[in-house]
C-alpha positions in Angstrom: 0.0 0.0 0.0 1.1 3.6 -0.6 2.8 5.5 2.2 1.2 8.6 3.6 2.7 11.8 2.1 4.9 14.1 4.3 2.6 17.0 5.3 5.5 18.9 6.8 6.2 20.7 3.5 2.6 21.8 3.2 2.4 23.0 6.8 5.5 25.2 6.3 4.5 26.6 2.9 4.5 30.4 2.7 1.7 31.8 0.5 3.5 35.2 0.4 6.0 33.8 -2.0 3.4 33.2 -4.7 3.1 35.6 -7.6 -0.2 37.4 -8.6 -1.5 36.0 -11.9 -4.3 37.0 -14.2 -6.6 34.2 -15.5 -7.3 34.3 -19.2 -9.8 32.1 -21.1 -7.9 30.3 -23.8 -10.7 28.1 -25.3 -13.6 30.4 -25.7 -17.0 29.0 -26.9 -18.1 29.9 -30.4 -20.7 32.7 -30.8 -24.2 32.0 -32.2 -23.2 33.6 -35.4 -20.2 31.3 -35.8 -22.3 28.2 -35.2 -24.9 29.4 -37.8 -22.1 30.1 -40.3 -20.7 26.6 -39.9 -24.1 25.0 -40.3 -24.6 26.9 -43.6 -21.2 25.8 -44.9 -22.0 22.1 -44.1 -25.2 22.2 -46.1 -23.5 23.7 -49.2 
């Protein structure tokens, strides 16, 4: 069976060392217009 992980590292972790980050959406959902345009191109 697996050994229990050492929680000492987690207990001594300093959140102040983390950098501020900005979250950005990389995979945006298509707009309604894009979906309609794709549907029309499949029919042709």
